[in-house]
N, C-alpha and C positions, 0 to 999 in steps of 0.2 A: 504494500500500500504506500501512499504518498508520504506517510510519516516515518518510514524506515530510514530514509537518508538523514532526517533530523535526529532520529534516535541514535544512529551510529555516530553522528557528530558530537553527541554529549558523552561519548565513551561509556554508555550504559547507565548513566545517572538518570534514574526514573523521575526524581523530583524536578531536575532541571528540564528534562524532556516534557514533562506534564505542563510546566510553566510556559514553555515555548509554544506548545500546541494549543493550549487554551487561549493564548493571546493572538492566535493567527486564525486563518479561515479554513484550517484543515478539517475541522469538525462539521463543516457545512454540507458535506456529502461528496461522494466520489463517483457518482454515476456518469459524470461528464468526461471522465478520463478516457483518453483514446486507448491506452494500453496499460493493463494492470497485471503485475507479476504475482500470481497467486502463491507461488512458492515463497517469495519474499514476504507476502502478507501472512502466510501461515507461520513462517519463521518468526516474524515480528510478534504475532499473537502469543506464541509459546515463550519468547524471550520476555515479553511483558509479564506473563504469568510467573516465570522463573524469578524475575527481579522483584515482583511484588510479594511472592510467597516467602521470600527470604526476610521480608520486613514483618515482624510480628504484629506491629500496630495496624498495618493495612490488611492483614490476613482476614480478620473478622469481618471487615467491611466488604471485601471482595467475595467472600464465601457466604455472605448473609443470604444471597438469593437461593442457595441450596437449602438452607434452613427454611426459608419462606416456602419453597416448593414442597418440602416435607410436611410443613404445617397444612398446606392446601390439600395434599393427598390424604392426610389424616382426617380432614374436615369435610371435603367435598366428595360425594359418592361418584365414582366413575372417573375421577381425575387421576391421570398417570403422567409421569415424566421420566426422562432418561437422559443421563449425562454421556457425552461423547468423550472418549479418551484417546490419547495418542498411543497406539499400540506398538509403534515402531521403537520406542525408547525402552531400554532395559532398566528395571528398577521400578520406582513408584510411577503410577499412571498420572498423566497430566490431562486436565480437563481442557477440551477444545470446543465445547459447545453444549447446548442443552435444548431439548425439544419437549413439548408437552401436548396433552390432549385431554379435553374435557368430555363429559358424557354426551353433550350436544354434538361436539365434533365427531365423536365415534358414530353417533346415529347419522350424521350427515354423510360420512363415508360409506356406511352401510346402504343408504338409500341412493345417493347420487354419485357413487364412485365409479360409474362406467367411464366418465370422462374427467380426467384430472389434469391440472397444470402445475408444473414444477418450475420454480425460478427463485433466485435470491436477489434481494435489494441491497446494493452496496451503498448504504448511507450511514452517516455517523450518528446513529440513534442511541448508542451506548458508549460508555467510557472505554470499553475494550475494543471499540471499532469492529465488532463482529457483525457481519451482514445478517439481515433478517431473512428467514426462510419460512415458507408456508406452502401447504398443498391446498390449492384453491379449486373450487367447483362451482357449479350453478345448480340451484334447487329447482323445484317444479315451476316456479314463477320467474325463472331466469334472474333470481337474486343471488348475490354472492354468499357463499358459505365456505367454511374452512374444515379440513380434515385433521390438521395438526399444524402447529407453528412453533417457532423457536428462533434462537440465534446461534449461528455456527461461525467458526473462525474464518472460513473462506469458501468460495465456490469451487469445490473439488469433487472428484468422483467418489472418494471415500465418504464425504459428507452426505452426498445424495444417497449413497448406499445405506448410510446410517439412518436417514429419514425413511427409506423404503422398508428397512428391517423393522423399524419402530412401528410403522403402520401395520405390517404383517403380524406383529406380536400383539398389538393392542386392540386390533379389530378382527377377531377370528371369523366373524360372519361374512366378511368381504376379503377374500383372498386376492393377492396381487394378480394371480392368473385370471381373475374375473374382470380386471380393468381392460377396456377395449381401446381407449385412446389416451395417450400421454402427450400433452402439448408442452412445447418448450422452445427455447431459442436455439441459436447455432451451436451452443455448448454441447447439445445432445446429438446422438446418432442412434440409428435403429439398433445397432449392436449394444450400445450403452444402455438403452432402455431395457433390452432383454436381460442384460447382466444384472440390472437392479432388481429383477424378479418379475417384471411385467412381461412374461413370456408370450402372452397372446395379444399384447397391445401394439398398436401402430403409432409410430411417432408422427406428430403433425407439427411442422415448424410454424412458429408464430408468423402470421402474414405481415404484420406491420414491421417487425424487425427485418424480415426477409427483404421486403421491397425498399425499406428505408436505407439499410446499410449492408444487409447480408449478401446480396448479389454482388455489390461492389467489392466486398472483401473476398469473395470466392474467385471472381474473374479479374480483379484489378481494375483500376479506374479507366485506362484507355479501352480495354476490351469491353467493359461494361457500357461505356458511352456508345461503342459501335453496335453492340447487340442488345441494347436496352429494350427496344420494342419487342424483339423476339423473346427475351427472357421473361418479360412481364406477360406476354401472350401465353407462354408455356405455363406460367403459374396460374393464370386465370382461364385456361382452356376448359371447356365444358364437355369435351369428348376426346377419346383417344385419337380419332381422325384429325381433329383440330391440333392436338398436341404434336402428332407425327408430322403434319404439314408444316407447322411453324418450326419444328426442329430441322426439317429438311432445308427450309429457307435459310436458317441460321448457319447450317453447314455449308451451303453454297456461298454465303457471304465470306466465310473464312477461307474456303478453297479458291475463291476468286482473287485473293490477294497475291501480289507479285512474290512476296516471301511468306510462305505458309508457316504458321506457328503450330508445331505438333503438340506442344504442351497445352496450348489453348484449346485445340480440338479435342484432346483427351479430357480436359477439364469439362468441356461442354457435354461430352458423352457420359461422363460420370454423374454430372448434374442431372442429365436426362434419365439415367438409370434409377435415380432416387425420386422419381415422379410420385411414388406412393405417399411421400411425406409432405407434398406441397400442392400438387395439381388439384384444381377444383373437382374434377370428375372422379378422381381417386378418393378424395376425402368423403364425397357424398355417397360413395358406395360402401362406406364402413357402417355397419349397423350401430345405431345409437349415437350418430355424430351430432345430432341436435342442431344441425345447421351451422356449427361453429367452424371457423377456419384458422384457429390459432389459440394462443394462450391469453385470450382477453381477460379471463377471470384472474390470472396472476397479476396483470397490469392493474386491473381494478382493485385488487386486494392491496397492492402497494400504494396506490393513490389513496385508498380509504384509510390505511394505517397512517400515512403521512398527515393527511388532513385532520384526523382525529387527534393524533399526538400533538399537533401544532394548534389545537383549539380552533379548527375551522379555517386556518390560513392556507390557501391553495397556491400561494405564490412562491414560498420559500420554506426551507427547513431550519428551524432554530432549536429543535429538540435534540438534546444529548444528555442523557441521564445514566445513572448507574443501572446495572442489569436488573436489580431487584425492582427499581422504579419502572423500568420498561416492561417487565413481566406484569407488574400490577396494572399498568395502563392498558396493556394489550388484553388482559383478562376483563378489564372494565369495558373495552370496546366490544369484546365478545358478548358480554352481558347486554350491552346496548343493542347489538345486532339481534340477539335472541328476542328481546322485547319488541323490537321494531317488526321483525318477521311475524311474531305472534299476532300483532295488531293487524298486519296485512291479511293474515290467514283468517282472523275473525271477520274482517270486512268481506272477504271473499265468501266465507260460509254464509254470511247474511244474504249476500246476493244469490247464492245457490238456494237458500231457503225460499226466497221470493220466487225464484225460477221454478222450483218444485210445486209451489202453491199455484202458480200461473198455469203450469202444465196440467195440474189436476183439474182446473176449471175449463180447460180447452176440450174441443171435440176429440173423443178418444179413438183416433185413427191408429193405424199401425205405427206410423212415425212417432206420434205423441207417446204411445205406450212404450216404444223403444227408448225414447228420450227420457222417460220417467225412470226406466231401469238404469240408464247411464247416470242420471243426475243423483241417484241414491248411492252410487259407488265412487264416481270420479271427482277429482278436484275441478276447480273452475276452468283452468287453462286446458286441461285434457278434455273436459266436457265441451268446451267451446269448439275445439278441433273436431271432436266426434260429431257435434251437431251440424257443422258445415258439411262434413263429408257424408253424413247421413242423408241430407237433402240432395247432395250431388249424386249419390248412388241411385236414388230413385228417379232423378230427373235425366241424367246423362248416360246411364249404364244399362246394359241388357244382360240378363243371366240365362244361359242355356246349358242343358245337360247333353253330353255327347259321349261317344265311345272312342278311345284311343285306338287308331288303326294298327299300331305296332304292338301294343300290349294287350288290347282287348278289354281293358278295365274302363270303368265309368269315370268320367272326369266332368268338372264344372268349368265352363268358359264364361268369362265376363268380358263383354265387348262394349265399345263406345258407340252410343246412339248418334252422336254428333259427327264423329270421324270414323266412317265405316271402313276405311282402309287401314286403320291402326291395328296392330297385332293384338290378339286377345290375351288375357291373363288366364292361365290354366291352373286349376287346383285339383290335385289327384287324390287328396284325402282331407278329412275335416281339420287336420292339424297343419296342413300346408300353409306357409306364409307367403305373402306377396313380396316381390323383389323390387317394387317401384321405389324411387327416391323418397317419395312422401312417407311411405311406411318405414323405410330404413332410417330416416332422420330421427323420428321420435319413438320408434319401436312400439307403436300402438296400432289401432286398426285404421287402414286407409279405406278409401271409397270402394276399391275392388274387393277387399276382404268383407266389408260390410254387405255388399251385394251378394257375394258368394255364400257367406255364412247366414244370411237372412236377418242381420241386425247385430245388436250389441252382444258381445261375448266377453265377460270379465276376465277369462283366462288368457286373453291376448294382450293384457295390459300389465305393465310392470307395477311393482308395489308402490313406487313413488308417484304413480299416477292416481292413486287412491286419495280420497279426501282425508285430511287430518285437522284436528281442532286447533292445535298449537305446536310450537316447537318443543320437542321432547328429547331426552337423552337416552342412552343405552348403557346397560351394565353387562352386556354379553362379553364374557372373557375377562371381566374385571374382578380382581380378588381384593377384598377389603383388607387394608394393612392392619397387622396386629401391633398396635401401639396406642398409647394414651398420651395425647397432646393437649395443650391448653386450648380450651374451646372459646371461640369468639374473638380472637385477636387479629384475624385477617379480614373480616368483613366480607367473606365470599358468599354470595347468595346461592341457596340450594336450588338445583335444577329439577324440573319436572321429569320423572323417569317413566317411560312407557313400560308395561308389563313384559316380562321375558317372552320371547317368541323365537321360533326357529325361522330361518330365512333361506330358501333354496334359490341360489343365484342363477341356476341353469334354466329354470322354468318360471314364468310369471305366476303371480298370485292367482289361485283358482278357488274362488268361493262365490257362490251365487245362490241367493235364496229368493224364491218367488213368494211375494206376499199375497194375501187374499183380500181383495177389495170388498168392503161391506158398505151397505147403504143404510144410514140411520134415518128413521122416519118418526116424526112426532112434533110437538110444540113445546114451548117453554112452560106453558101452564100445566100440561099433563106429564111433562118429562119425556125425554127421548129414550124410549125403552125398546122399540121394535127394531130388529135388525134383519135385513134381507141381503142375500148374496147378490152381488151386482151382475146384471145381465150383460152378456158380451155386446159391446158397442158395435154399431154398424160400421163396416170398413169403408171409408171414403177416401178417395185419392185426393188428398188435400195437402198443400204446401203452405203452412201458416207463416213460415218465416224463411228468410234467405241468408241470414248471417248467423254466426256462432256466438254473438254477444248475448250475455244475460241481461234481460231488461227488467225494470221494476214493474209493479202492478200498474194497470191502467187507472186513470183518474176515476172512471166510473166504478171500477171494482172497489177502490178505496172508499168511495162515497157509500156504496152499498154495504160494506162491512161496518162502517161507522154508524150508518143509519140503523142497521139491524141491532147493533149493540145498544144504541140509544133507546130504541123501542122496547127491547127486552129487559132493560136495566131494572125497571120497577118490579119485575116478576122474578128476579134472581134471588137466591138466598144470600145471607150476609157475607159468607166467605167469598163467593164470586163477586159480590159488590166491592169488597175490599181490593180484589185483584184488578177489577176493571178501573177502580178509582186510582190505584197506583199507576196503571198504564196511562190513564188520562193525564195524571200529573207529569209523567214523563213526556207525553206529547206536548203539554203546555210548556215545559222547560225547553224542549227541543225547538219549539217555534218562537220562543222568547229571544234567546241568544244562540247564535250559531256556535256549537261546541268546537268546531274546527278553527274558529277565530277568537277563542277565549280560553282562559285557564283558571283554575281554582287556586287562590292565594290564601295561606293560613298564617295568622299572626301568632306571636309568642303566647298570647293569652288564650289561644284555642279557637279564636274566631276565624271564619273563612268566608270569602266572597268570590264571586265569579268576575274575573277581570278581563274585559275585551282587549284584543290587541289593537295596534295603531291603525291597521287597515280598516277594521270595523268602526273605530272611532272616526276616522277620516271620511267614511262613507255616510255618516249621519248628516241630516239636513241642518244647516247652520242658521237659516233664516226663520223668522216667525211665520205662522200661518196667516195668510192674507185673505180677507173676505173677497167674494166674487166681484162685488162692485169696484173694489180697489184694483183687482186684477184687470178688469176691463179698462179702467182709467189708465193704468200704467201701460197696458198694451197699446191703447190708442195713442198715448203720448209718444211711445217709442216708434210707432209707425209714422207719426207726423215728423218726428225728428229725422228719421231715416229718409223720408221723402224729401225733406228740405235739403238734407246733405247730398242726396242723389242728384238734386238739381244743380249742384255746384255752388251753393251758397254757404257762407260761414254762419255759424250760430254759436250762441253762448249757452252752455249746459251747466246747470247748478246741481251739484251733488248733494247727498244726504247730509254731509257735514257742513254745508254752506259754502263750499269752495266752488268758484266759477271757473269753467274751462272753456276756452274758445276752440271749437272743432272746425277744421277746414272742410270745405266742400269737396266732393269727389265725383268723378264720372263713373257711372256703373258700366262695367265691362261685361258684355254678353258673349258667351261662347256658344258656337253652333252645336246643337245636339247631334249633328251628323258627322262633321269633319273636325270639330274642336277648334275651328278658327274663330276670330273675333268678329262675328256677325250673327244675325239671327238666321235660323235654319230656313226660313221662308225665302231668304235672299241668297241661299247657298248656290254657288256656281257649279259645285261638284254634283249636287242633286239635279240641277238643270241639265248637265251633260249626260247623266245616266238616264234621265227620262226621255232623251232624244231617241234612244234605242230600246227602251223598256217601259213597262207600266209599273207605276209605284203604288205600293200598298203601305199605309201607315197603320201599324197595329198598336193598340193600347186599350186599357180597361176604361179609359175616359169615355164618357157618353158620346162625344162627337166622332170617335173612331170605333165605337163598339161593333158596328156592322161589318167593318172591313175584313176581320178574320173569317167570318162566315162566308163572305163573298170570295175570298181567296181560296178557301176550301172547295167551294162550289165550282170555281173555274178549273182547279186542278182535277177534280173528280169528273167533270162533265165536258169540258171544252178544250183542254190543253192538248195540242198536237204532239206527236211523238215520232221518234225514229225506230228502226228495227235493227236487231243485231246484238251481239255480246260486247259489252263495254268494259269488262274487268270485274273484279270483286268489289262490290259497294260496301260502304261502312254502315253498320247497323246501329252502333252506339256512338254518340258524340260527347265530348266533354262539355262541362258547363259553360266554358268560355265561348265555344262555338254556338251553343244554344241561345245565348244571350246576345250574340253579335248580329249586326245587319248583314244581309246576304243577297246574292243575285242568283236567280234560277236561269241557267243557260239553255238547258235542253232536257227533255224527257225521253226515255228509251224503254221499249217493251222487251223485257228479258224473260222469255217463256210466258208465263201467265202473270207475271208481276211487273210492276213499273219501277224503274230506278231513275234518279234525277242527278243532273250535273249542276253543282252549285259552287259558288265562291263566296267565302266569308270576308267581310270588310274589316280592316283594322281601325284603329282610332283616327287615322288620317283619311278614312273612307277610301283606302286603296285595297283592291281585291287581292287575296292570297291565291295560291294555286287551286285549280279546279279539282273537286272531289266528286265521286259518285256515291250517292247515299240511297238507302232503301226507303220504302214508304213509311216504315215506322220512324226512321230518323227524320224524314220530312215532317211527319206529324209532330215530332218533338220541337222542331225549330219554328214552326208556324203557330205553335201554341204559346201565346203570350198573355200572361195574367197580371201584368204590372201596369201602373200608370205611365211609367217612362216609355216613351214612344220607341217603336222599332220599325225600321225601314226594310221593305222587301221589294226587289225589282225582278220583274218577270220578262225575259227576253223572247219567250215563245210566242208572243203576239204576232211576230213577223215570221211567216212560214219560210222554211228553207227547203231546198230540193231533197226529196226522199222522206219528208215528214208526212205522216198520215193522220187524219183526225181520230180522236178517241172513239172506240166502238163500245157498244153495250157489252157488259160482262168482263171488261178489262179490270183486273184487280189493282186499283190505285186509290182506294178510299183512304183519305187522310182526315176525314171528319164527316159529320152528318149535316146535311143541308135539307131543310124542309121545303124550300121553294127552289125554283130553277134559276134564281137570279145569278147572273155572272157579270163580271166586269164593272163593278161599281165600288168606289172608295168614298165613303161618307165623309164630308168635310165639316159636319157639325152645323152648317148654315143653310140647310134645306135647298141647296142648289144655287144660292145667291152668290154673286161674284163681287168682291170688293177690290178696288185698286190698291196697290201698295203705296201708302203716303210717306214712307220713310221714317215713321215714328218708331219709338222703342217698343211699342206694343206689338207682339208677334201675331200675325194673321195666318190662319191655316189655309194653305193653298188647296186647290181643288184637283184631286187626282181622279182619273177615270180609268176604268178597265172595260174593254170591249172586245167583241169578236171582230178580228181584223180581216176576215174573208170577204172577197168581192161579192159573194152571193148575198151576204147579210147587208152589204151596203146598197145593192140594187133593190132589195125589197123595201128599203126605207127611202128610196129616192123621191117618192111623191110627197114626202112630208118636209122637204127641205125648207119650203117657203114659210112654214109656221114657226120656225125657230130663229131666234136672234142670237148669234154667237159673239162671244167676247174676243178681243184681240189677244194675241200671244204676248205675255209679259215675262220678261227675263227668260225667254226660251222655253216656257212651259205653257201648256194649253189650259185655258180656263173653262169652267163648266158653263153651259148655256144659261142665259138669263131667262127664267120662267117664273111666273107668279105662282102658279100652282102645278101640282102633278097632273099628268094626263089622265083624264077620266077613264076609270075602268082598268087602270094598270097600276102596278106597284111602283114604288119610288125607284127601285132597282131597274125595272123594265123601262122606265122613262129614261134612265141614264143610258141604257143599251141603245135605245132609239137615237138619242142625242149623239152618241159616239159614232153610230153607223152613218148618220146624216153628215157628221163632220168629215168622215172619210169620203163621202160622195162629193162634198163641197171641195175638198182638196183635189179630187180627181178632175172636177170641172174647171178649177183654176189652172 
């Protein structure tokens, strides 16, 4: 380590060395060092021990942590520790590290030990400068948990072997051979992992370290810069074909050099041979990989320890205490983590309780009954995945029974209903497991297994997938020490211990009990006494939900429960009234102050109050309640002041404290709702340009535009011409940004018996993006506008092109329901009147028309040209005809059709 040179310069004087180190920055951490000689660090740690152990006054202080650990092991059930000694020295053994495990850590390793991360944190956390070591994992909620932790003199192979042996001895229910993945940095190799005892585990190199600095260390900086893209592609490859292709390209790059480097080509081949340790597709093929690509849990553990030891400071490390203090603080962190996880589990169980109650009140279909079985066994995260896959199994998969032509045995095939060319999943026996990545990642039931097995099967789930009420510890393999120590001097909180149980790591938990549903009939007055066995519910093909999220009860259900309790309260006996009263008081407290934004503070005298936090205090209304007449007066005054200021005039405003302020006038800037330029949208040149080649529809919930959406649907359904042929695969689903954008309809095409549409969505500057083909469902989504904010739609199909044919009856293009046959009219809110644009700030709604542009329609209306008076074209847009009333016997929309048809005739005559 860095202190070795300073220690040698003091000629072995420990007191002088300690003074120099404490006055420098050596204790701030050594993670940033480029090169650390572990042999020198190991020698320094032993030399420090040799120097200090010769001093009788210091011996008691340095060895106090051993006494402390002995006291903990005598007081805390399940706590074990082990000292690491230097076995290479002849004579007395020298301590080079210590590691410990609590009952909770033992239970963590029993449940979640399929994937472990090994690493050491080289920080100056203790006076001996020993690195922190911990075996980190993720629990069922992807929260960090620890199997064991300690401090060791250096990152050496014998130290990792010491940790592995300790785990094997202290946790007999989880053998090292049962571990499937060991994640670590470049210090590890597959051979080292097997020598530690993880004989069936696959080494997974940490992804962040590998991409950040690992590849550069392996190949050297010049070669890394040359092959960087290829190396990253090999790491992130999703199939063996992609990996081999990228590897071949990298080899060609090296072979194309004028001077070939044989060592570099050999290094590349060796790196490729270790693909099982880093390639995406290799890692995802490991059963139980949980979607992890490295030792993220170790890095999270190191970060958590540093932040906790530094009282929440995430920027630097100022913690450097004696080993006994470090052990005490790390045990305090473990206690805090245990309580935090138990709180999360409690909240999760409450959500599952609500989910079970909601399922019980739903229609009892096959899916709902299957979900009820799963919700009784699984934890929230596992149940959420099963729920999503259960719906997908019924919706997208098909199950068939067939005979294997080679063996003649009966097999079950599960095929995709959506992708018919996809290969089927074959199950030859009831215990066969699926090999899809979805099942391998979490080792629970995938959609294929759910379809093949007919639903939920608890035997296909690991034990850690089952629900648990709180974090508990394990005493399996722990022997209570035979000693009598002083009780109560360490302040270690006793852990909750689960009852002893055997655990078979080779097969998942298999227990499933079918409950009998009963129906209770009766009233509160006469008592609920009659019980009837529930009748099998009718099987209905129903998909009540599409996501795996657990939802709270609906508002109607909560109201019904509260109403039932309120009505029955007077008829209950006294004991039930007390229970209902207690629950009512809890509801009252819950609705008074948010418990998440408050805490209970207790005084020395024994008094306690609920103290809200600053965010809750800041959210409270600071002003007094104002009567309605004062509110109207203030609102009118504000509007008057705003109007005066908008006119560009100065005004003097008097505040509540009597201070007068002179406010300058301002000119109101209006932004176009279409192109965001500084003009009103009725004078937008971009709109005028688009309307030269298309018909404009303005969609809005406002009353003046309410008819337009219906007219647009009618035109698309009944009158829009279309082309024939295949135009590519259309989009069926669009994101929310596209749905809310203005757009242009360029073309319609008949694809088989369905219609597809070519559209372009406009950006904020009213410029079109690239053309897309969308389905009828997608078209229905984009023309469905339920907001007051106006939306512009431009239809270019009013001008026929060669090859287009009119819409025929029976063509499947329904994008909405139209009760009348009206087409081609966009209501302007003014009943057909036309106002000239006087240039004022008030926006005037222009008149857009939609009409049938065919010559036949124009010729039919030619006789009526003389009865209509047309307005001039203003700003490049056509105004609606001036009429006093609608044509007798025709709807308003039909009048617009006639007007537009005669307009076409007038244009032809001109």
